[in-house]
Residue frames as qw, qx, qy, qz and C-alpha x, y, z in Angstrom:
[[0.989, -0.004, 0.091, 0.115, -15.83, -4.02, 8.19],
 [0.317, -0.768, 0.454, 0.321, -12.04, -4.00, 8.51],
 [0.738, 0.590, -0.314, -0.095, -9.60, -4.93, 5.77],
 [0.922, -0.290, 0.159, 0.203, -7.14, -7.79, 6.26],
 [0.211, -0.760, 0.466, 0.401, -3.40, -7.08, 5.89],
 [0.523, -0.025, 0.780, 0.343, -3.13, -10.02, 3.49],
 [0.432, 0.730, 0.524, 0.076, -5.74, -8.45, 1.22],
 [0.019, 0.950, -0.135, -0.280, -3.86, -5.14, 1.19],
 [0.363, -0.503, 0.679, 0.392, -0.66, -6.96, 0.23],
 [0.550, 0.301, 0.749, 0.213, -2.47, -9.00, -2.45],
 [0.345, 0.886, 0.303, -0.069, -3.93, -5.87, -4.09],
 [0.085, -0.881, 0.355, 0.302, -0.56, -4.11, -4.07],
 [0.449, -0.306, 0.773, 0.328, 1.28, -7.18, -5.42],
 [0.568, 0.543, 0.613, 0.086, -1.32, -7.55, -8.17],
 [0.271, 0.957, 0.064, -0.075, -0.62, -4.00, -9.34],
 [0.109, 0.832, -0.542, 0.045, 3.15, -4.21, -8.75],
 [0.983, -0.019, -0.177, -0.035, 4.26, -7.86, -9.19],
 [0.649, 0.371, -0.412, 0.521, 7.92, -7.00, -8.52],
 [0.257, -0.750, 0.176, -0.584, 7.14, -5.16, -5.27],
 [0.417, -0.056, -0.758, 0.499, 8.56, -5.93, -1.88],
 [0.418, -0.591, -0.206, -0.658, 5.62, -5.25, 0.44],
 [0.318, -0.095, -0.763, 0.554, 5.57, -5.04, 4.22],
 [0.399, -0.596, -0.317, -0.620, 2.29, -4.40, 6.06],
 [0.245, -0.033, -0.724, 0.644, 2.00, -3.57, 9.76],
 [0.354, -0.705, -0.544, -0.284, -1.29, -3.31, 11.68],
 [0.174, 0.451, -0.334, 0.809, -0.67, -0.20, 13.80],
 [0.432, -0.333, 0.307, -0.780, -3.63, -0.42, 16.16],
 [0.101, -0.008, 0.983, -0.152, -4.59, -4.09, 16.04],
 [0.455, 0.414, 0.479, -0.626, -8.03, -3.11, 14.74],
 [0.512, 0.321, 0.713, 0.355, -7.67, -3.86, 11.03],
 [0.225, 0.915, 0.335, 0.007, -8.31, -0.19, 10.22],
 [0.046, -0.957, 0.274, 0.085, -4.92, 1.47, 10.71],
 [0.932, 0.057, 0.169, 0.317, -1.96, 0.12, 8.78],
 [0.053, -0.812, 0.424, 0.398, 1.53, 1.12, 7.73],
 [0.903, 0.327, 0.251, 0.123, 2.87, -0.20, 4.44],
 [0.189, -0.671, 0.513, 0.500, 6.32, -0.14, 2.92],
 [0.814, 0.481, 0.326, -0.006, 6.31, -0.76, -0.82],
 [0.214, -0.612, 0.534, 0.543, 9.47, -0.98, -2.93],
 [0.729, 0.457, 0.506, 0.060, 8.92, -1.31, -6.68],
 [0.422, -0.044, 0.432, 0.795, 10.76, -0.44, -9.87],
 [0.117, 0.707, 0.597, 0.360, 7.47, 1.15, -11.04],
 [0.272, -0.902, -0.234, 0.239, 8.17, 4.05, -8.67],
 [0.586, -0.203, 0.212, 0.756, 11.51, 5.00, -10.23],
 [0.192, 0.184, 0.319, 0.910, 11.48, 8.61, -11.41],
 [0.290, -0.684, -0.539, -0.396, 8.08, 9.32, -9.86],
 [0.138, -0.523, 0.338, -0.770, 7.44, 11.88, -7.14],
 [0.021, 0.024, 0.877, -0.480, 6.46, 10.63, -3.69],
 [0.510, 0.273, 0.285, -0.765, 2.92, 11.93, -4.29],
 [0.648, 0.335, -0.474, -0.493, 2.68, 10.03, -7.59],
 [0.293, 0.176, -0.931, 0.132, 3.99, 6.86, -5.92],
 [0.221, 0.137, 0.733, -0.629, 1.35, 7.10, -3.20],
 [0.602, 0.332, -0.011, -0.726, -1.37, 7.75, -5.76],
 [0.526, 0.286, -0.749, -0.284, -0.29, 4.59, -7.59],
 [0.115, -0.005, -0.932, 0.345, -0.64, 2.55, -4.39],
 [0.399, 0.255, 0.449, -0.758, -4.05, 4.09, -3.61],
 [0.624, 0.330, -0.355, -0.612, -5.18, 3.17, -7.13],
 [0.378, 0.188, -0.906, -0.023, -3.99, -0.40, -6.53],
 [0.115, 0.096, 0.806, -0.573, -6.25, -0.56, -3.46],
 [0.109, -0.335, -0.787, -0.506, -9.25, -0.26, -5.80],
 [0.334, -0.551, -0.223, -0.731, -11.26, 2.34, -3.89],
 [0.693, -0.440, -0.554, 0.137, -10.91, 0.70, -0.47],
 [0.373, 0.013, -0.318, 0.871, -8.92, 3.63, 0.94],
 [0.227, -0.115, 0.128, -0.959, -11.19, 5.75, 3.11],
 [0.754, -0.187, -0.311, -0.547, -13.81, 2.99, 3.19],
 [0.940, -0.286, -0.186, -0.007, -13.00, -0.42, 4.66],
 [0.719, 0.007, -0.189, 0.669, -9.40, 0.77, 4.96],
 [0.205, -0.937, -0.261, 0.106, -9.50, 3.80, 7.24],
 [0.093, -0.932, 0.328, 0.124, -5.82, 4.77, 7.44],
 [0.929, 0.145, 0.086, 0.328, -2.66, 3.71, 5.65],
 [0.205, -0.868, 0.329, 0.309, 0.72, 5.27, 6.36],
 [0.882, 0.445, 0.071, 0.139, 2.80, 4.73, 3.22],
 [0.289, -0.716, 0.497, 0.396, 6.52, 4.56, 2.64],
 [0.844, 0.487, 0.222, 0.027, 7.31, 4.00, -1.01],
 [0.133, -0.755, 0.501, 0.402, 10.53, 3.84, -3.02],
 [0.803, 0.482, -0.332, -0.112, 12.27, 2.31, -6.01],
 [0.936, -0.225, -0.034, 0.270, 14.87, -0.38, -5.32],
 [0.300, -0.841, 0.299, 0.335, 18.32, 0.92, -4.43]]
């Protein structure tokens, strides 16, 4: 079963209420997405730590109902 882009955004926004989130369905199949997430929570964190934070926000769906997610994360400018 595929995961809806709105659900991905909801999970991320729940974990990072201040986040600006943009989700793009890369293949039109609900399995391959790209996400851009900008949040103050990422300030001072390594890129790996930022991505781990987003994966944690997805509550174990990564690798299951969500097959692939290309992430671009940053703190606000």
